[in-house]
HTML snippet that shows the backbone in 3Dmol.js (N, CA, C, O; Angstrom):
<script src="https://3Dmol.org/build/3Dmol-min.js"></script>
<div id="view" style="width:600px;height:400px;position:relative"></div>
<script>
const pdb = `
ATOM      1  N   MET A   1       7.560 -26.961 -15.029  1.00  0.00           N
ATOM      2  CA  MET A   1       7.754 -25.562 -14.693  1.00  0.00           C
ATOM      3  C   MET A   1       6.876 -24.702 -15.602  1.00  0.00           C
ATOM      4  O   MET A   1       6.815 -24.918 -16.812  1.00  0.00           O
ATOM      5  N   LEU A   2       6.215 -23.748 -15.014  1.00  0.00           N
ATOM      6  CA  LEU A   2       5.328 -22.863 -15.763  1.00  0.00           C
ATOM      7  C   LEU A   2       6.148 -21.840 -16.530  1.00  0.00           C
ATOM      8  O   LEU A   2       6.993 -21.147 -15.963  1.00  0.00           O
ATOM      9  N   ASN A   3       5.888 -21.757 -17.811  1.00  0.00           N
ATOM     10  CA  ASN A   3       6.599 -20.775 -18.641  1.00  0.00           C
ATOM     11  C   ASN A   3       6.075 -19.379 -18.308  1.00  0.00           C
ATOM     12  O   ASN A   3       4.868 -19.183 -18.163  1.00  0.00           O
ATOM     13  N   SER A   4       6.971 -18.425 -18.189  1.00  0.00           N
ATOM     14  CA  SER A   4       6.570 -17.083 -17.771  1.00  0.00           C
ATOM     15  C   SER A   4       6.136 -16.194 -18.936  1.00  0.00           C
ATOM     16  O   SER A   4       5.731 -15.055 -18.707  1.00  0.00           O
ATOM     17  N   TYR A   5       6.209 -16.679 -20.175  1.00  0.00           N
ATOM     18  CA  TYR A   5       5.841 -15.855 -21.329  1.00  0.00           C
ATOM     19  C   TYR A   5       4.382 -15.387 -21.274  1.00  0.00           C
ATOM     20  O   TYR A   5       4.136 -14.194 -21.455  1.00  0.00           O
ATOM     21  N   PRO A   6       3.404 -16.268 -21.034  1.00  0.00           N
ATOM     22  CA  PRO A   6       2.021 -15.771 -20.933  1.00  0.00           C
ATOM     23  C   PRO A   6       1.824 -14.822 -19.756  1.00  0.00           C
ATOM     24  O   PRO A   6       1.019 -13.893 -19.830  1.00  0.00           O
ATOM     25  N   LEU A   7       2.552 -15.054 -18.684  1.00  0.00           N
ATOM     26  CA  LEU A   7       2.434 -14.152 -17.536  1.00  0.00           C
ATOM     27  C   LEU A   7       3.014 -12.775 -17.852  1.00  0.00           C
ATOM     28  O   LEU A   7       2.528 -11.759 -17.353  1.00  0.00           O
ATOM     29  N   LEU A   8       4.052 -12.750 -18.680  1.00  0.00           N
ATOM     30  CA  LEU A   8       4.621 -11.477 -19.110  1.00  0.00           C
ATOM     31  C   LEU A   8       3.625 -10.688 -19.955  1.00  0.00           C
ATOM     32  O   LEU A   8       3.496  -9.475 -19.796  1.00  0.00           O
ATOM     33  N   LEU A   9       2.918 -11.380 -20.857  1.00  0.00           N
ATOM     34  CA  LEU A   9       1.897 -10.712 -21.663  1.00  0.00           C
ATOM     35  C   LEU A   9       0.772 -10.182 -20.779  1.00  0.00           C
ATOM     36  O   LEU A   9       0.278  -9.075 -20.993  1.00  0.00           O
ATOM     37  N   LEU A  10       0.371 -10.969 -19.793  1.00  0.00           N
ATOM     38  CA  LEU A  10      -0.682 -10.539 -18.878  1.00  0.00           C
ATOM     39  C   LEU A  10      -0.229  -9.334 -18.056  1.00  0.00           C
ATOM     40  O   LEU A  10      -1.003  -8.401 -17.841  1.00  0.00           O
ATOM     41  N   ALA A  11       1.012  -9.350 -17.600  1.00  0.00           N
ATOM     42  CA  ALA A  11       1.533  -8.218 -16.825  1.00  0.00           C
ATOM     43  C   ALA A  11       1.584  -6.952 -17.672  1.00  0.00           C
ATOM     44  O   ALA A  11       1.289  -5.864 -17.178  1.00  0.00           O
ATOM     45  N   ALA A  12       1.956  -7.085 -18.940  1.00  0.00           N
ATOM     46  CA  ALA A  12       1.992  -5.913 -19.820  1.00  0.00           C
ATOM     47  C   ALA A  12       0.584  -5.373 -20.048  1.00  0.00           C
ATOM     48  O   ALA A  12       0.383  -4.160 -20.108  1.00  0.00           O
ATOM     49  N   MET A  13      -0.385  -6.268 -20.173  1.00  0.00           N
ATOM     50  CA  MET A  13      -1.765  -5.827 -20.350  1.00  0.00           C
ATOM     51  C   MET A  13      -2.262  -5.102 -19.096  1.00  0.00           C
ATOM     52  O   MET A  13      -2.950  -4.087 -19.198  1.00  0.00           O
ATOM     53  N   LEU A  14      -1.921  -5.614 -17.933  1.00  0.00           N
ATOM     54  CA  LEU A  14      -2.304  -4.939 -16.687  1.00  0.00           C
ATOM     55  C   LEU A  14      -1.606  -3.588 -16.536  1.00  0.00           C
ATOM     56  O   LEU A  14      -2.171  -2.661 -15.955  1.00  0.00           O
ATOM     57  N   ALA A  15      -0.395  -3.472 -17.051  1.00  0.00           N
ATOM     58  CA  ALA A  15       0.298  -2.182 -17.026  1.00  0.00           C
ATOM     59  C   ALA A  15      -0.441  -1.171 -17.896  1.00  0.00           C
ATOM     60  O   ALA A  15      -0.490   0.013 -17.565  1.00  0.00           O
ATOM     61  N   GLY A  16      -1.018  -1.632 -19.011  1.00  0.00           N
ATOM     62  CA  GLY A  16      -1.832  -0.749 -19.842  1.00  0.00           C
ATOM     63  C   GLY A  16      -3.053  -0.244 -19.101  1.00  0.00           C
ATOM     64  O   GLY A  16      -3.418   0.927 -19.210  1.00  0.00           O
ATOM     65  N   PHE A  17      -3.692  -1.146 -18.336  1.00  0.00           N
ATOM     66  CA  PHE A  17      -4.822  -0.710 -17.513  1.00  0.00           C
ATOM     67  C   PHE A  17      -4.361   0.305 -16.463  1.00  0.00           C
ATOM     68  O   PHE A  17      -5.083   1.249 -16.140  1.00  0.00           O
ATOM     69  N   GLY A  18      -3.163   0.101 -15.940  1.00  0.00           N
ATOM     70  CA  GLY A  18      -2.623   1.060 -14.978  1.00  0.00           C
ATOM     71  C   GLY A  18      -2.414   2.433 -15.590  1.00  0.00           C
ATOM     72  O   GLY A  18      -2.665   3.451 -14.947  1.00  0.00           O
ATOM     73  N   LEU A  19      -1.948   2.461 -16.850  1.00  0.00           N
ATOM     74  CA  LEU A  19      -1.781   3.746 -17.533  1.00  0.00           C
ATOM     75  C   LEU A  19      -3.112   4.460 -17.722  1.00  0.00           C
ATOM     76  O   LEU A  19      -3.168   5.689 -17.702  1.00  0.00           O
ATOM     77  N   LEU A  20      -4.170   3.704 -17.903  1.00  0.00           N
ATOM     78  CA  LEU A  20      -5.483   4.332 -18.061  1.00  0.00           C
ATOM     79  C   LEU A  20      -5.974   4.955 -16.760  1.00  0.00           C
ATOM     80  O   LEU A  20      -6.753   5.909 -16.785  1.00  0.00           O
ATOM     81  N   ARG A  21      -5.530   4.429 -15.634  1.00  0.00           N
ATOM     82  CA  ARG A  21      -5.999   4.908 -14.331  1.00  0.00           C
ATOM     83  C   ARG A  21      -5.108   5.953 -13.675  1.00  0.00           C
ATOM     84  O   ARG A  21      -5.482   6.526 -12.651  1.00  0.00           O
ATOM     85  N   VAL A  22      -3.932   6.210 -14.250  1.00  0.00           N
ATOM     86  CA  VAL A  22      -2.994   7.123 -13.602  1.00  0.00           C
ATOM     87  C   VAL A  22      -3.525   8.560 -13.666  1.00  0.00           C
ATOM     88  O   VAL A  22      -3.909   9.036 -14.734  1.00  0.00           O
ATOM     89  N   PRO A  23      -3.545   9.242 -12.522  1.00  0.00           N
ATOM     90  CA  PRO A  23      -3.991  10.637 -12.533  1.00  0.00           C
ATOM     91  C   PRO A  23      -2.847  11.557 -12.988  1.00  0.00           C
ATOM     92  O   PRO A  23      -1.752  11.525 -12.427  1.00  0.00           O
ATOM     93  N   VAL A  24      -3.114  12.360 -13.991  1.00  0.00           N
ATOM     94  CA  VAL A  24      -2.099  13.274 -14.520  1.00  0.00           C
ATOM     95  C   VAL A  24      -2.560  14.691 -14.221  1.00  0.00           C
ATOM     96  O   VAL A  24      -3.650  15.102 -14.618  1.00  0.00           O
ATOM     97  N   SER A  25      -1.712  15.430 -13.515  1.00  0.00           N
ATOM     98  CA  SER A  25      -2.063  16.812 -13.179  1.00  0.00           C
ATOM     99  C   SER A  25      -0.809  17.683 -13.276  1.00  0.00           C
ATOM    100  O   SER A  25       0.295  17.187 -13.499  1.00  0.00           O
ATOM    101  N   GLY A  26      -1.000  18.951 -13.109  1.00  0.00           N
ATOM    102  CA  GLY A  26       0.120  19.882 -13.170  1.00  0.00           C
ATOM    103  C   GLY A  26       0.569  20.131 -14.595  1.00  0.00           C
ATOM    104  O   GLY A  26      -0.252  20.223 -15.508  1.00  0.00           O
ATOM    105  N   PHE A  27       1.880  20.241 -14.783  1.00  0.00           N
ATOM    106  CA  PHE A  27       2.385  20.562 -16.116  1.00  0.00           C
ATOM    107  C   PHE A  27       2.317  19.362 -17.064  1.00  0.00           C
ATOM    108  O   PHE A  27       2.537  19.524 -18.265  1.00  0.00           O
ATOM    109  N   LEU A  28       2.016  18.159 -16.552  1.00  0.00           N
ATOM    110  CA  LEU A  28       1.859  16.980 -17.403  1.00  0.00           C
ATOM    111  C   LEU A  28       0.418  16.772 -17.886  1.00  0.00           C
ATOM    112  O   LEU A  28       0.143  15.842 -18.645  1.00  0.00           O
ATOM    113  N   ALA A  29      -0.491  17.632 -17.447  1.00  0.00           N
ATOM    114  CA  ALA A  29      -1.900  17.500 -17.815  1.00  0.00           C
ATOM    115  C   ALA A  29      -2.145  17.496 -19.327  1.00  0.00           C
ATOM    116  O   ALA A  29      -3.041  16.780 -19.774  1.00  0.00           O
ATOM    117  N   PRO A  30      -1.405  18.249 -20.133  1.00  0.00           N
ATOM    118  CA  PRO A  30      -1.633  18.174 -21.581  1.00  0.00           C
ATOM    119  C   PRO A  30      -1.286  16.809 -22.183  1.00  0.00           C
ATOM    120  O   PRO A  30      -1.730  16.494 -23.287  1.00  0.00           O
ATOM    121  N   LEU A  31      -0.510  16.009 -21.479  1.00  0.00           N
ATOM    122  CA  LEU A  31      -0.145  14.680 -21.981  1.00  0.00           C
ATOM    123  C   LEU A  31      -1.176  13.601 -21.652  1.00  0.00           C
ATOM    124  O   LEU A  31      -0.998  12.439 -22.018  1.00  0.00           O
ATOM    125  N   ASP A  32      -2.243  13.980 -20.970  1.00  0.00           N
ATOM    126  CA  ASP A  32      -3.250  13.001 -20.560  1.00  0.00           C
ATOM    127  C   ASP A  32      -3.849  12.225 -21.733  1.00  0.00           C
ATOM    128  O   ASP A  32      -3.962  11.004 -21.630  1.00  0.00           O
ATOM    129  N   PRO A  33      -4.240  12.861 -22.844  1.00  0.00           N
ATOM    130  CA  PRO A  33      -4.767  12.073 -23.966  1.00  0.00           C
ATOM    131  C   PRO A  33      -3.734  11.114 -24.559  1.00  0.00           C
ATOM    132  O   PRO A  33      -4.078  10.012 -24.985  1.00  0.00           O
ATOM    133  N   LEU A  34      -2.484  11.531 -24.585  1.00  0.00           N
ATOM    134  CA  LEU A  34      -1.425  10.664 -25.105  1.00  0.00           C
ATOM    135  C   LEU A  34      -1.220   9.447 -24.209  1.00  0.00           C
ATOM    136  O   LEU A  34      -1.066   8.329 -24.701  1.00  0.00           O
ATOM    137  N   ILE A  35      -1.218   9.662 -22.901  1.00  0.00           N
ATOM    138  CA  ILE A  35      -1.054   8.559 -21.958  1.00  0.00           C
ATOM    139  C   ILE A  35      -2.232   7.608 -22.048  1.00  0.00           C
ATOM    140  O   ILE A  35      -2.047   6.392 -21.992  1.00  0.00           O
ATOM    141  N   ASP A  36      -3.447   8.139 -22.187  1.00  0.00           N
ATOM    142  CA  ASP A  36      -4.624   7.287 -22.354  1.00  0.00           C
ATOM    143  C   ASP A  36      -4.539   6.476 -23.643  1.00  0.00           C
ATOM    144  O   ASP A  36      -4.884   5.294 -23.661  1.00  0.00           O
ATOM    145  N   GLY A  37      -4.079   7.111 -24.718  1.00  0.00           N
ATOM    146  CA  GLY A  37      -3.943   6.401 -25.989  1.00  0.00           C
ATOM    147  C   GLY A  37      -2.919   5.283 -25.912  1.00  0.00           C
ATOM    148  O   GLY A  37      -3.139   4.198 -26.451  1.00  0.00           O
ATOM    149  N   ILE A  38      -1.803   5.540 -25.245  1.00  0.00           N
ATOM    150  CA  ILE A  38      -0.790   4.496 -25.078  1.00  0.00           C
ATOM    151  C   ILE A  38      -1.340   3.360 -24.234  1.00  0.00           C
ATOM    152  O   ILE A  38      -1.072   2.192 -24.518  1.00  0.00           O
ATOM    153  N   GLY A  39      -2.107   3.686 -23.198  1.00  0.00           N
ATOM    154  CA  GLY A  39      -2.719   2.658 -22.352  1.00  0.00           C
ATOM    155  C   GLY A  39      -3.693   1.781 -23.129  1.00  0.00           C
ATOM    156  O   GLY A  39      -3.680   0.558 -22.992  1.00  0.00           O
ATOM    157  N   VAL A  40      -4.537   2.408 -23.944  1.00  0.00           N
ATOM    158  CA  VAL A  40      -5.510   1.651 -24.744  1.00  0.00           C
ATOM    159  C   VAL A  40      -4.800   0.751 -25.750  1.00  0.00           C
ATOM    160  O   VAL A  40      -5.156  -0.418 -25.900  1.00  0.00           O
ATOM    161  N   LEU A  41      -3.796   1.294 -26.439  1.00  0.00           N
ATOM    162  CA  LEU A  41      -3.044   0.483 -27.405  1.00  0.00           C
ATOM    163  C   LEU A  41      -2.333  -0.684 -26.727  1.00  0.00           C
ATOM    164  O   LEU A  41      -2.295  -1.790 -27.267  1.00  0.00           O
ATOM    165  N   THR A  42      -1.775  -0.442 -25.552  1.00  0.00           N
ATOM    166  CA  THR A  42      -1.086  -1.505 -24.825  1.00  0.00           C
ATOM    167  C   THR A  42      -2.047  -2.623 -24.460  1.00  0.00           C
ATOM    168  O   THR A  42      -1.737  -3.799 -24.649  1.00  0.00           O
ATOM    169  N   VAL A  43      -3.200  -2.264 -23.943  1.00  0.00           N
ATOM    170  CA  VAL A  43      -4.186  -3.279 -23.566  1.00  0.00           C
ATOM    171  C   VAL A  43      -4.630  -4.065 -24.796  1.00  0.00           C
ATOM    172  O   VAL A  43      -4.690  -5.293 -24.750  1.00  0.00           O
ATOM    173  N   LEU A  44      -4.938  -3.386 -25.883  1.00  0.00           N
ATOM    174  CA  LEU A  44      -5.406  -4.069 -27.088  1.00  0.00           C
ATOM    175  C   LEU A  44      -4.340  -4.983 -27.687  1.00  0.00           C
ATOM    176  O   LEU A  44      -4.636  -6.123 -28.046  1.00  0.00           O
ATOM    177  N   ILE A  45      -3.129  -4.507 -27.798  1.00  0.00           N
ATOM    178  CA  ILE A  45      -2.064  -5.304 -28.425  1.00  0.00           C
ATOM    179  C   ILE A  45      -1.768  -6.551 -27.615  1.00  0.00           C
ATOM    180  O   ILE A  45      -1.674  -7.642 -28.178  1.00  0.00           O
ATOM    181  N   PHE A  46      -1.620  -6.413 -26.317  1.00  0.00           N
ATOM    182  CA  PHE A  46      -1.263  -7.571 -25.512  1.00  0.00           C
ATOM    183  C   PHE A  46      -2.442  -8.510 -25.295  1.00  0.00           C
ATOM    184  O   PHE A  46      -2.243  -9.711 -25.112  1.00  0.00           O
ATOM    185  N   ALA A  47      -3.672  -7.986 -25.313  1.00  0.00           N
ATOM    186  CA  ALA A  47      -4.829  -8.870 -25.254  1.00  0.00           C
ATOM    187  C   ALA A  47      -4.930  -9.699 -26.538  1.00  0.00           C
ATOM    188  O   ALA A  47      -5.218 -10.895 -26.486  1.00  0.00           O
ATOM    189  N   LEU A  48      -4.693  -9.067 -27.678  1.00  0.00           N
ATOM    190  CA  LEU A  48      -4.708  -9.810 -28.944  1.00  0.00           C
ATOM    191  C   LEU A  48      -3.585 -10.844 -28.998  1.00  0.00           C
ATOM    192  O   LEU A  48      -3.771 -11.937 -29.533  1.00  0.00           O
ATOM    193  N   ALA A  49      -2.425 -10.501 -28.447  1.00  0.00           N
ATOM    194  CA  ALA A  49      -1.321 -11.454 -28.409  1.00  0.00           C
ATOM    195  C   ALA A  49      -1.669 -12.653 -27.530  1.00  0.00           C
ATOM    196  O   ALA A  49      -1.354 -13.790 -27.882  1.00  0.00           O
ATOM    197  N   LEU A  50      -2.311 -12.410 -26.398  1.00  0.00           N
ATOM    198  CA  LEU A  50      -2.736 -13.520 -25.533  1.00  0.00           C
ATOM    199  C   LEU A  50      -3.767 -14.394 -26.229  1.00  0.00           C
ATOM    200  O   LEU A  50      -3.697 -15.620 -26.139  1.00  0.00           O
ATOM    201  N   ILE A  51      -4.716 -13.789 -26.917  1.00  0.00           N
ATOM    202  CA  ILE A  51      -5.737 -14.556 -27.639  1.00  0.00           C
ATOM    203  C   ILE A  51      -5.099 -15.384 -28.740  1.00  0.00           C
ATOM    204  O   ILE A  51      -5.436 -16.555 -28.911  1.00  0.00           O
ATOM    205  N   TYR A  52      -4.179 -14.786 -29.489  1.00  0.00           N
ATOM    206  CA  TYR A  52      -3.502 -15.497 -30.569  1.00  0.00           C
ATOM    207  C   TYR A  52      -2.724 -16.705 -30.035  1.00  0.00           C
ATOM    208  O   TYR A  52      -2.839 -17.809 -30.569  1.00  0.00           O
ATOM    209  N   HIS A  53      -1.946 -16.492 -28.999  1.00  0.00           N
ATOM    210  CA  HIS A  53      -1.155 -17.588 -28.451  1.00  0.00           C
ATOM    211  C   HIS A  53      -2.044 -18.663 -27.828  1.00  0.00           C
ATOM    212  O   HIS A  53      -1.718 -19.849 -27.884  1.00  0.00           O
ATOM    213  N   GLY A  54      -3.150 -18.258 -27.245  1.00  0.00           N
ATOM    214  CA  GLY A  54      -4.095 -19.240 -26.714  1.00  0.00           C
ATOM    215  C   GLY A  54      -4.719 -20.089 -27.805  1.00  0.00           C
ATOM    216  O   GLY A  54      -4.861 -21.303 -27.653  1.00  0.00           O
ATOM    217  N   LEU A  55      -5.091 -19.453 -28.905  1.00  0.00           N
ATOM    218  CA  LEU A  55      -5.659 -20.215 -30.021  1.00  0.00           C
ATOM    219  C   LEU A  55      -4.638 -21.144 -30.661  1.00  0.00           C
ATOM    220  O   LEU A  55      -4.971 -22.267 -31.039  1.00  0.00           O
ATOM    221  N   MET A  56      -3.402 -20.686 -30.784  1.00  0.00           N
ATOM    222  CA  MET A  56      -2.352 -21.549 -31.342  1.00  0.00           C
ATOM    223  C   MET A  56      -2.068 -22.733 -30.420  1.00  0.00           C
ATOM    224  O   MET A  56      -1.773 -23.832 -30.887  1.00  0.00           O
ATOM    225  N   PHE A  57      -2.159 -22.505 -29.116  1.00  0.00           N
ATOM    226  CA  PHE A  57      -1.974 -23.596 -28.161  1.00  0.00           C
ATOM    227  C   PHE A  57      -3.095 -24.612 -28.287  1.00  0.00           C
ATOM    228  O   PHE A  57      -2.850 -25.818 -28.270  1.00  0.00           O
ATOM    229  N   LEU A  58      -4.337 -24.125 -28.413  1.00  0.00           N
ATOM    230  CA  LEU A  58      -5.478 -25.027 -28.542  1.00  0.00           C
ATOM    231  C   LEU A  58      -5.442 -25.799 -29.868  1.00  0.00           C
ATOM    232  O   LEU A  58      -5.901 -26.938 -29.941  1.00  0.00           O
ATOM    233  N   ALA A  59      -4.906 -25.182 -30.890  1.00  0.00           N
ATOM    234  CA  ALA A  59      -4.796 -25.852 -32.190  1.00  0.00           C
ATOM    235  C   ALA A  59      -3.635 -26.839 -32.208  1.00  0.00           C
ATOM    236  O   ALA A  59      -3.517 -27.629 -33.144  1.00  0.00           O
ATOM    237  N   GLY A  60      -2.792 -26.808 -31.211  1.00  0.00           N
ATOM    238  CA  GLY A  60      -1.679 -27.737 -31.122  1.00  0.00           C
ATOM    239  C   GLY A  60      -0.465 -27.330 -31.927  1.00  0.00           C
ATOM    240  O   GLY A  60       0.447 -28.133 -32.125  1.00  0.00           O
ATOM    241  N   LYS A  61      -0.440 -26.088 -32.398  1.00  0.00           N
ATOM    242  CA  LYS A  61       0.670 -25.639 -33.224  1.00  0.00           C
ATOM    243  C   LYS A  61       1.745 -24.926 -32.419  1.00  0.00           C
ATOM    244  O   LYS A  61       2.817 -24.628 -32.946  1.00  0.00           O
ATOM    245  N   LYS A  62       1.476 -24.652 -31.165  1.00  0.00           N
ATOM    246  CA  LYS A  62       2.434 -23.926 -30.345  1.00  0.00           C
ATOM    247  C   LYS A  62       2.363 -24.454 -28.930  1.00  0.00           C
ATOM    248  O   LYS A  62       1.295 -24.828 -28.444  1.00  0.00           O
ATOM    249  N   LYS A  63       3.503 -24.482 -28.278  1.00  0.00           N
ATOM    250  CA  LYS A  63       3.547 -24.895 -26.880  1.00  0.00           C
ATOM    251  C   LYS A  63       4.055 -23.741 -26.046  1.00  0.00           C
ATOM    252  O   LYS A  63       4.966 -23.022 -26.456  1.00  0.00           O
ATOM    253  N   PHE A  64       3.469 -23.564 -24.882  1.00  0.00           N
ATOM    254  CA  PHE A  64       3.908 -22.500 -23.981  1.00  0.00           C
ATOM    255  C   PHE A  64       5.090 -22.949 -23.196  1.00  0.00           C
ATOM    256  O   PHE A  64       5.610 -22.191 -22.378  1.00  0.00           O
TER     257      PHE A  64
END
`;
const viewer = $3Dmol.createViewer("view");
viewer.addModel(pdb, "pdb");
viewer.setStyle({}, {cartoon: {color: "spectrum"}});
viewer.zoomTo();
viewer.render();
</script>
């Protein structure tokens, strides 16, 4: 059975990309830089987590 943990990290990273693409208009327009910043941080954090877990798997120190 495929463990869903790596898929969860991938889904969170894709959600960060979604935050970068969301159009913000109206009274929420001033929050656009904040939403972009949260999107960038989400993508970076979860991409680094995927890389870390992948390297630990390749080193044989962790199993998915």
